[in-house]
KOLVO-898822 format. One line per field, with one value per residue (C-alpha): x, y, z. Coordinates in Angstrom, 1 decimal. Each point is the difference from the previous one (the first is absolute). Layout:
! residues N
X c(X;...)
Y c(Y;...)
Z c(Z;...)
! end
This chain:
! residues 670
X c(-8.4;3.0;-2.5;-1.4;3.6;0.9;-2.9;0.7;3.7;-1.2;-2.4;2.6;2.5;-2.4;-1.1;3.8;0.8;-3.0;0.2;0.4;3.5;0.7;3.9;0.0;-1.8;0.1;-0.5;-0.5;0.9;1.1;3.7;-0.9;-3.0;0.1;-1.8;-1.3;-2.1;2.4;2.5;1.4;0.3;1.0;-2.4;2.2;-0.9;2.1;0.3;0.8;0.6;0.3;3.5;0.6;-2.4;0.5;-2.3;0.1;0.3;-0.8;3.2;0.4;-1.6;-3.2;-0.4;1.7;-2.7;0.5;-2.7;1.6;-1.3;-3.2;-1.0;-3.1;-0.9;-3.8;-0.8;-0.6;-0.2;2.2;3.3;1.5;2.4;3.7;2.1;-0.4;0.6;3.6;1.8;2.7;3.3;-1.4;2.4;0.5;-0.5;0.0;-3.3;0.4;-3.7;-0.8;3.6;0.3;1.6;-2.3;0.2;-0.9;-0.1;0.9;-1.0;-1.0;-0.3;-1.4;-2.4;-0.6;-2.6;0.2;-3.2;-0.9;-2.3;-3.0;-2.5;0.0;-2.6;2.3;-0.5;2.6;-1.3;0.5;0.9;3.0;0.7;3.2;1.8;2.6;2.1;2.2;2.2;-2.9;-3.2;-1.5;-3.2;-1.8;-0.6;-2.4;-1.5;-1.2;1.1;-1.3;2.1;-1.6;0.6;1.1;0.1;0.5;-0.2;-0.8;-2.7;-1.3;1.8;-2.2;1.8;-1.0;-0.8;1.3;-2.9;-0.1;1.3;1.2;3.4;1.5;-1.0;3.3;1.6;-2.2;-0.3;2.6;-0.3;2.9;1.6;1.1;2.9;2.1;2.3;-0.1;2.2;-1.7;0.8;0.5;3.1;1.8;0.8;3.8;0.6;2.1;-1.1;1.5;-2.7;0.6;3.7;2.6;1.0;3.7;-0.4;-1.6;3.0;2.3;-2.0;0.1;3.8;0.5;-2.0;2.0;3.0;-1.8;-1.7;3.6;-0.5;-3.3;-0.1;-1.0;2.8;2.8;0.2;0.8;3.3;2.2;-1.9;1.2;3.5;0.6;-1.7;2.6;2.9;1.8;3.6;-0.1;-0.6;2.0;-0.8;-1.1;-2.5;-1.2;-0.8;-1.6;-2.3;-0.8;-1.1;-2.1;-1.6;-0.9;-1.4;-2.2;-1.4;-1.2;-1.2;-2.2;-1.3;-1.0;-1.3;-1.4;-1.4;-2.0;-0.9;-1.5;-1.8;-1.7;-1.0;-0.4;-1.1;1.8;-0.1;1.5;3.7;-0.9;-1.8;2.8;2.6;-2.1;-0.7;1.5;1.9;2.2;0.7;0.9;2.1;1.9;0.2;1.6;2.4;1.4;0.6;1.9;2.0;0.9;0.9;2.1;2.1;0.4;1.9;-2.5;0.0;0.6;-2.8;1.8;-2.1;-2.9;2.4;2.3;-3.0;-1.4;3.6;0.5;-3.1;1.4;3.3;0.5;-3.2;0.6;-3.6;0.5;1.5;-2.5;-3.0;1.2;0.4;-3.4;-1.4;1.6;-1.5;-3.4;0.2;1.2;-3.1;-2.3;1.0;0.3;-3.8;-1.1;1.8;0.3;-3.9;-0.7;1.4;0.0;-3.7;-1.1;1.8;-1.7;-3.5;0.8;0.7;-3.0;-2.2;1.2;3.0;3.0;3.0;-0.1;0.0;2.7;2.4;-0.6;0.9;3.0;1.3;-0.9;1.7;3.2;0.4;-0.7;2.3;3.0;0.8;-0.4;2.4;2.5;-0.5;0.7;3.1;1.2;1.0;2.7;1.2;0.4;2.1;2.3;0.8;3.0;-1.0;1.4;-0.9;-3.5;-1.3;-2.2;-1.5;-0.8;-2.0;-2.0;-0.6;-1.3;-2.3;-1.2;-0.9;-2.0;-1.8;-1.0;-1.3;-2.0;-1.6;-2.5;-1.5;-1.4;-1.2;-1.8;-1.8;-1.7;-0.6;-1.8;-2.0;-1.2;-0.3;2.2;1.2;3.5;2.4;-1.1;1.8;1.8;1.2;1.3;1.9;1.4;1.4;1.6;1.5;1.7;0.9;1.7;1.7;1.6;1.1;1.6;1.9;1.1;1.5;2.0;1.5;-1.7;-2.0;1.6;-1.4;1.1;2.5;1.0;3.5;0.2;-0.1;2.8;-0.3;-3.2;0.5;-1.5;-2.7;-1.1;-0.2;-2.1;-2.4;-0.4;-0.7;-2.8;-1.4;-0.3;-1.3;-2.9;-0.6;-0.3;-2.5;-2.0;-0.2;-2.7;-2.1;-0.4;-2.0;-2.3;2.3;-1.1;3.3;-1.3;3.2;-0.7;-3.8;0.1;2.0;-1.7;-3.4;-2.7;-0.4;-3.2;1.9;2.1;-0.8;1.8;-0.6;0.3;-1.0;-3.1;-2.9;-3.3;-3.0;-3.6;-2.7;-0.3;-2.4;-2.9;0.3;2.2;2.0;-0.1;3.3;1.5;1.0;2.8;0.4;1.3;0.7;3.2;0.3;-3.4;-2.0;-3.6;-1.1;-1.4;1.1;-2.9;-1.0;-3.7;0.0;2.3;-2.0;-3.1;1.7;1.4;-3.4;-1.5;2.9;0.0;3.7;2.2;1.4;3.7;0.8;3.3;0.7;2.6;1.5;1.5;3.0;0.2;3.1;-0.3;-3.4;1.6;2.6;-2.9;-1.8;3.3;1.4;-3.0;-3.1;1.6;0.6;-2.3;-1.2;-1.0;-1.4;-2.2;-1.7;-0.3;-1.6;-2.4;-0.9;-0.3;-1.5;3.0;-0.1;2.9;-0.6;2.5;0.4;2.0;-2.0;-0.5;-3.1;-2.9;-3.4;-3.4;-1.1;-3.1;2.6;1.8;-0.4;1.3;2.1;-0.8;3.8;1.1;-3.0;1.4;-1.8;1.4;-0.1;2.4;0.1;3.3;-1.6;-2.8;1.8;2.5;-3.0;-1.5;3.3;0.6;-3.5;-0.8;3.3;2.0;2.9;1.4;2.9;0.4;0.0;-2.8;-1.9;-3.5;-2.3;-3.6;-3.2;-3.4;-0.8;3.1;1.7;3.8;0.6;3.5;2.8;1.0;3.1;2.6;3.4;1.3;1.8;-0.5;-2.2;-1.0;-1.2;-2.0;-1.6;-0.8;-1.5;-2.3;-0.7;-1.1;-2.4;-1.6;-0.4;-1.5;-2.4;-1.3;-0.8;-1.9;-1.8;-0.3)
Y c(-33.8;2.4;2.7;-2.4;-1.1;3.9;0.6;-3.0;1.0;3.5;-1.4;-2.4;3.0;2.1;-2.6;-0.8;3.7;0.6;-3.1;0.6;-1.2;-1.4;-0.1;-1.0;-2.6;-1.2;-3.4;-0.3;-2.8;-0.6;-0.2;-3.3;-2.3;-1.9;2.6;0.4;2.7;2.6;-0.6;2.9;-0.6;2.1;0.1;0.0;2.0;-1.4;2.6;-0.6;2.7;-0.1;0.7;3.6;1.2;0.8;0.1;2.7;-1.5;1.8;1.5;3.5;3.4;-0.1;3.7;0.3;-2.1;-3.8;-2.2;-2.6;-3.5;-0.3;-3.3;-0.2;-3.0;-0.4;0.3;-3.2;-1.0;-2.9;2.1;3.3;2.2;0.3;3.0;1.2;-1.3;-0.8;-0.1;-2.7;1.0;2.7;2.5;3.6;1.8;3.6;0.1;2.1;0.2;1.6;1.3;-1.1;-3.1;-3.0;-3.6;-2.6;-3.8;-1.2;-3.5;-1.2;1.0;-0.8;1.8;-1.1;0.7;-1.5;-1.2;-1.7;-2.8;0.2;-2.8;-3.2;1.2;2.8;1.2;1.9;1.8;3.6;2.2;1.9;2.9;1.6;1.7;-1.3;1.9;-0.4;2.4;1.8;-0.7;-0.9;-2.2;-1.1;-3.4;-1.7;-3.3;-1.9;-3.2;-2.6;-2.6;-3.4;-3.3;1.9;-2.5;1.5;-2.0;1.4;2.2;3.5;2.9;3.0;3.3;3.0;3.0;3.3;2.5;3.3;3.0;-2.2;1.7;-3.4;-1.4;0.9;-2.7;-2.8;0.7;-3.0;-2.9;-0.5;-3.2;-2.4;-1.1;3.1;1.5;-1.9;0.6;1.3;-1.9;3.1;0.9;-3.4;-0.1;0.0;0.0;-2.5;-2.1;-3.2;-2.2;1.1;0.9;-2.4;-2.7;0.6;3.8;-0.6;-1.9;2.6;2.6;-1.9;-0.4;3.7;1.1;-2.2;2.2;3.2;-1.0;0.4;3.8;0.1;1.5;-3.2;-2.2;2.5;-0.4;-3.5;0.8;1.0;-2.7;-2.7;1.4;0.2;-3.7;-1.5;2.3;-2.6;-0.4;-3.7;-1.4;-0.7;1.7;-3.2;-0.6;3.6;-0.3;-3.4;1.4;3.0;-2.4;-2.0;3.4;0.8;-3.5;0.4;3.3;-1.6;-3.0;1.9;2.5;-2.9;-2.5;1.7;3.0;-2.1;-2.6;2.8;1.4;-3.4;-0.6;3.3;2.5;2.7;2.6;-1.9;0.8;3.6;-0.1;-2.0;2.8;2.6;-2.1;1.4;-3.1;-0.7;3.7;0.5;-3.2;1.4;3.2;-1.8;-2.1;3.2;1.6;-3.1;-0.1;3.7;-0.6;-2.9;2.0;2.8;-2.5;-0.7;-3.7;-2.7;-1.9;-3.5;-1.8;-1.3;-1.5;-1.4;-1.7;-1.6;-1.0;-2.0;-2.2;-0.7;1.6;-2.1;1.2;3.6;0.5;3.1;1.9;-1.4;0.9;3.4;0.5;-1.2;2.2;3.1;-1.1;-0.3;3.4;1.6;-1.5;1.0;3.8;0.3;-0.8;3.4;1.4;-3.1;-0.7;1.8;-3.0;-2.6;1.0;-0.5;-3.5;-1.0;1.0;-2.2;-2.8;0.5;-0.1;-3.4;0.4;-2.1;0.1;3.7;1.4;-2.6;0.8;3.9;-0.4;-2.0;2.6;2.9;-1.5;-1.1;3.9;1.0;-2.4;0.7;3.5;-1.3;-2.9;2.5;2.1;-3.2;-0.8;3.8;-0.5;-2.5;2.4;2.7;-2.2;-0.7;3.7;1.6;0.9;2.8;-0.3;-0.3;0.3;-3.2;1.2;3.6;-1.6;-2.0;3.1;2.0;-2.8;-0.1;3.7;-0.5;-3.0;2.1;2.6;-2.4;-2.1;2.9;-0.9;-3.2;1.4;2.7;-2.6;-1.5;3.4;1.2;-3.2;-0.3;3.9;-0.1;3.5;-0.8;1.0;3.1;1.5;2.8;-2.5;-2.3;3.0;1.0;-3.4;-0.2;3.5;-1.3;-3.4;1.4;2.9;-2.7;-1.8;3.2;0.6;-3.6;0.5;3.0;-2.1;1.8;-3.1;-3.5;-3.3;-3.4;-1.4;3.6;1.1;3.8;2.1;2.5;1.3;0.3;-1.7;1.3;-2.8;0.6;3.8;-0.5;-2.4;2.5;2.7;-2.2;-0.9;3.5;1.2;-2.6;1.1;3.6;-1.3;-1.7;3.2;1.9;-3.1;0.5;3.1;-1.6;-0.1;-3.1;-1.5;-1.7;-2.1;-1.9;-0.3;-3.7;-0.3;2.5;0.0;2.0;3.6;0.1;-1.6;3.2;1.8;3.4;0.7;3.7;-1.0;-2.1;0.0;-0.4;-0.6;0.8;-2.6;-2.7;1.1;-2.2;0.2;-1.5;-3.1;-3.3;-0.7;3.5;-0.1;-2.3;-0.4;2.9;1.3;2.1;3.5;1.5;-2.4;-0.4;-3.5;-3.1;-3.3;-2.3;-1.0;0.2;3.4;1.4;-1.6;1.5;3.5;-0.6;-0.4;2.8;2.5;-1.7;-0.4;-3.0;-1.8;-0.4;-3.2;-0.3;-3.5;0.7;-1.3;1.2;-2.0;0.8;1.8;0.5;1.7;2.6;0.6;0.5;2.4;1.9;0.3;-0.2;1.0;3.2;1.3;2.9;-1.7;-3.1;1.5;2.6;-2.7;-2.4;2.8;1.5;-2.8;-3.2;-1.3;-1.6;-3.2;-1.5;-3.9;-1.2;-3.6;-0.7;1.9;-2.2;1.9;-2.6;1.0;-0.5;-3.7;1.4;1.0;-3.3;-2.0;-3.4;0.6;-1.8;0.0;-2.3;-0.6;1.7;2.5;3.5;1.8;3.0;3.1;-1.3;-3.6;1.3;2.6;-2.6;-2.4;2.9;0.3;-3.6;-1.3;2.7;1.0;-3.3;2.0;0.9;2.2;3.3;2.7;-0.7;2.9;-0.5;2.8;-1.1;1.2;0.2;-3.5;-1.3;-0.6;0.7;3.2;-0.6;-2.4;-0.5;1.8;-1.6;1.2;2.5;3.1;1.6;3.1;0.5;-3.7;0.6;3.1;-1.9;-2.7;2.7;1.5;-3.1;-0.8;3.5;-0.3;-3.4;1.0;3.1;-2.2;-2.5;2.2;3.7)
Z c(-227.8;0.5;1.3;2.6;1.2;0.3;2.3;2.2;0.3;1.1;2.4;1.6;0.3;1.7;2.3;0.8;0.7;2.1;2.3;3.8;1.2;3.2;0.3;3.8;2.1;3.7;1.5;3.7;2.2;3.8;1.0;2.0;0.0;3.4;2.0;3.6;1.5;1.4;-2.7;-2.1;-3.7;-3.0;-2.9;-2.9;-3.2;-3.0;-2.8;-3.6;-2.5;-3.7;-1.6;-0.5;2.6;3.8;2.9;2.8;3.5;3.3;1.6;-1.7;0.0;-2.2;0.1;-3.7;-1.5;-0.3;1.5;2.5;0.2;2.3;1.4;2.0;2.1;0.6;3.6;1.8;3.7;-0.7;-0.3;1.0;-1.7;1.4;-1.3;-3.5;-3.5;-0.9;-3.5;0.3;-2.0;-2.1;-1.4;-0.4;-3.5;-1.4;-1.8;-3.2;-0.6;3.6;0.5;3.5;1.9;0.3;1.1;-2.4;-1.0;-3.3;-1.7;3.5;3.7;3.2;2.5;3.6;2.6;3.5;1.6;3.3;-0.3;2.4;-1.1;-1.6;-2.4;-1.5;-3.6;-1.7;-3.1;-1.5;-2.8;-1.5;-2.3;-1.0;-3.0;-2.5;-2.5;-2.9;-1.8;-1.7;1.9;3.4;0.6;3.1;1.0;2.5;1.1;2.9;1.8;2.4;1.8;0.0;2.2;3.2;2.9;3.6;3.3;3.5;1.4;-0.9;1.5;1.1;-0.7;2.0;-2.2;1.1;1.1;-2.2;2.0;3.0;1.0;0.5;-3.2;-1.5;2.2;-1.3;-3.8;-0.5;2.0;2.6;-1.1;2.7;-2.4;0.1;-2.7;-3.3;-3.0;-3.1;-3.0;-2.3;2.1;-0.4;-3.7;-0.5;3.9;1.6;2.8;1.8;-1.6;-3.5;-0.5;-1.2;2.5;-0.9;0.4;3.5;1.2;-1.4;1.8;3.1;-0.2;-0.7;2.9;2.3;-0.6;0.4;3.2;1.7;-0.1;1.7;3.5;1.9;-1.9;0.3;3.9;-0.4;-1.8;3.0;2.2;-2.7;-0.1;4.0;0.3;-2.4;1.3;2.2;0.9;1.0;-3.4;-3.2;-3.2;-1.5;2.7;-0.2;-3.7;0.5;2.6;-2.3;-2.6;2.3;0.9;-3.5;-0.6;3.3;-1.3;-3.2;1.8;2.5;-2.6;-2.6;2.1;3.1;-2.0;-2.4;2.8;2.1;-3.0;-0.6;3.6;1.7;-2.9;-1.9;2.8;2.8;-0.5;-0.4;3.3;1.5;-1.1;2.0;3.0;3.2;1.1;-2.9;-0.3;3.6;-0.2;-2.9;1.9;3.0;-2.3;-1.5;3.4;1.2;-3.1;0.5;3.6;-0.8;-2.5;2.3;2.0;2.9;-0.5;-2.6;-1.8;0.5;2.7;-2.2;-2.3;2.5;1.7;-3.2;-1.2;3.2;-1.0;-3.4;-0.9;-3.3;-1.5;1.0;0.7;1.9;-3.0;-2.4;2.2;0.5;-3.9;-0.6;2.6;-1.5;-3.4;1.6;1.6;-3.2;-2.0;2.9;0.1;-3.8;-0.5;0.6;-2.9;-2.3;0.2;-3.4;-1.9;2.7;0.9;-3.7;-0.2;3.4;-1.5;-3.0;2.5;1.9;-3.2;-0.8;-2.2;0.9;-2.2;-1.0;3.5;1.2;-3.1;0.5;3.6;-0.9;-2.4;2.4;2.9;-2.2;-0.9;3.4;1.7;-2.3;1.4;3.7;-0.7;-1.3;3.1;2.1;-1.7;0.5;3.3;-1.1;-2.4;2.7;2.2;-3.1;-0.3;1.7;3.6;2.1;3.7;0.7;-3.6;0.0;3.5;-1.6;-2.7;2.5;2.2;-3.1;-1.0;3.6;-0.1;-3.3;1.4;3.2;-2.4;-2.3;2.6;0.7;-3.3;1.1;3.3;-1.9;-2.3;3.2;1.6;-3.0;-0.5;3.7;0.5;3.1;-0.6;1.6;-2.9;-1.6;-3.1;2.0;2.6;-2.6;-1.7;3.4;0.6;-3.5;0.7;3.2;-1.5;-3.2;2.0;2.2;-3.2;-1.4;3.3;0.0;-3.7;1.6;2.5;3.0;0.9;0.6;0.8;1.0;-2.4;-1.5;-0.3;1.0;-3.0;0.1;-3.5;-1.9;-3.4;-3.2;-0.3;3.6;-0.7;-3.1;1.9;2.8;-2.5;-1.6;3.5;1.3;-3.4;0.4;3.6;-1.4;-2.6;2.9;2.2;-1.9;0.2;3.8;-0.9;-2.7;-3.3;-2.0;-0.5;-3.2;-0.5;3.4;-0.5;0.0;3.2;2.2;1.6;-1.9;0.3;1.8;3.1;0.2;3.2;-0.9;-3.7;-1.0;-3.7;1.0;-2.5;1.6;-2.4;0.5;0.7;-2.6;-2.9;1.0;3.8;2.6;-1.0;1.8;1.9;-0.6;3.7;-0.6;-3.8;-2.1;-3.3;-0.7;-1.3;1.2;-2.4;1.3;-0.6;1.3;1.4;-0.7;-3.4;0.2;1.6;-2.7;-2.8;1.4;-0.1;-3.6;-1.1;1.8;-1.2;-3.4;0.1;-0.8;3.1;0.7;1.8;1.9;1.2;2.5;3.4;3.1;-0.8;-3.5;-0.6;-3.6;0.6;2.1;-2.6;-2.7;2.4;0.5;-3.4;-2.2;1.8;1.3;-3.4;-0.8;-3.4;1.7;3.5;-1.5;-2.3;3.0;2.3;-2.6;-2.6;2.0;3.1;1.7;2.2;1.8;0.6;2.4;-0.5;3.1;2.7;3.1;1.1;0.8;-1.3;1.8;-0.4;-2.0;-2.6;-0.3;-3.1;-1.5;-3.1;-3.1;-1.0;2.9;1.9;3.1;2.3;-0.5;3.2;-0.2;-2.4;-1.5;-0.6;-1.8;-2.1;-1.1;-0.9;-2.0;-1.9;-0.5;-0.7;-2.6;-1.6;0.4;1.6;3.4;-0.8;1.8;-0.9;-2.6;-1.4;-1.6;-1.9;0.4;-1.7;1.4;-1.2;1.9;-3.1;-0.4;-2.2;-0.7;0.2;3.7;1.2;2.3;1.5;-2.7;1.1;-3.5;0.8;-3.8;-0.1;2.9;-1.3;-3.2;2.1;1.6;-3.1;-1.8;2.8;-0.1;-3.8;0.2;2.8;-2.1;-2.9;2.0;2.7;-1.4)
! end
């Protein structure tokens, strides 16, 4: 009996030690079940791994020995692969067995393969194999899978197969999507978005950005205009403070109510289009000149107020109407620079959300209004200071010179959007040199205007102001000959409008042939690129390079700053010229296309007739964003390769953005 038990024990021990182990297995499913023909869906491969083991994924150099996971989908006419297999949230590890860096899953993991559904009779099946290791050993594992119960609606799509040895076949090895850029879920983990970040955090961000908007190039010109508007001798201090508070409340009201109302009724891109339309920009241009002439002493801006006050002096309608008009003007001209936050809020509103965009606009406009309310109160503080002769008039004249210089920005926005070619960069710089030279002469007392007292002695403050002004003139002068003047990039017309540029960079022809619209649209720093999304995508596929999309605008002052400060850096410029196919998509260009190119947007059901409208629709409809600048890195399958980049003048951060996109592209397409 004992002998039989011993034999039985040995047999069991041998069988146990000799059994085939399978430390990992994979179960396949679809990321969504309600499918239609033409949809893109992820096949999700959920991997479970035994304790103490780890499985190799797909994103590492396999030359050192480990076998990465390989998942093969059985070919079926009902679907088409889009991109390559992706490992979601794997991590890096130094493998002591193979003595190299690898990427692994432990305990559990997830792979995804995107496919496009082509037929209701689609069948999804296949097999997998890979390798798992523990501290002392490695084993292979394999298996097969089949997804049951797939229900698809719609009619079968016939996909053209590329012809072998056809020189054009490279352009159609992936189907050209009609949907445009798409976010790759594998890049979204841990990244913030308006939809996912905390509600409180979003409101705090909106409040902080309201303060920072004051420093942007299209908001700053409103500071002297605000001060001069409230700089009046014929009102009490109490009345001046009251009107300043009304001014601040008006800003908040217009931003909050009108902004969200326009988004609900006219779409997320309406205010951006309005801010670059010729009519409001030329109107503001004229208003700035009128104020400048008034404070030079040519006339007093009193008649409109007197006329309205005669109708109802008790209600002071004239004063309140003028204040509300100033607030509306401020809101209008600020949209070109404040659109990064305002635009996202308006897109939320256009997508049906109500309370979140309204509260965000309220927080943003509150912070935005506080500084301007203080600027409106500032004239009353000036008038309370000790005066010597024409001190108050000198302030008015100085602000008048500033308004005369800054009004050119608004004319330039319309000039660029409509391609008039009336205000080139060198002409703008020349006008500034003359204006600020005259301001310097004024500070030295060699130029006097109506209301000034003769300057017999130049005081120290006047002397310091004159030195600062002439220094600025000296800084401007090289700009006449092509110097970039980076500090003023947001205020001046772009470099390509410069008639006499000794440092001009001219690039060769674009890499895949002549670019559409290159006769009136331009890229800076000699970059050879495109201005049409489909043309750039075809070239990116032909050249096997990632695509750099620049959502920009003629009236986007932040775009010009990014180009002057960040793009011009050799680390950035070399990468953009050599490693990417660059396309600049102007969202505010007014050029009307041929009727055959018009289409009705799925976003707002409106016919898109111009280059700008179609580019804005592409951005809003596919990326749920209408801010500029907005930079996207795209792969051949039109999926976004890295988290999008907005206005950020950090050169290292921009280099990291480009490098992350290049790395992801190599993983997916090389």
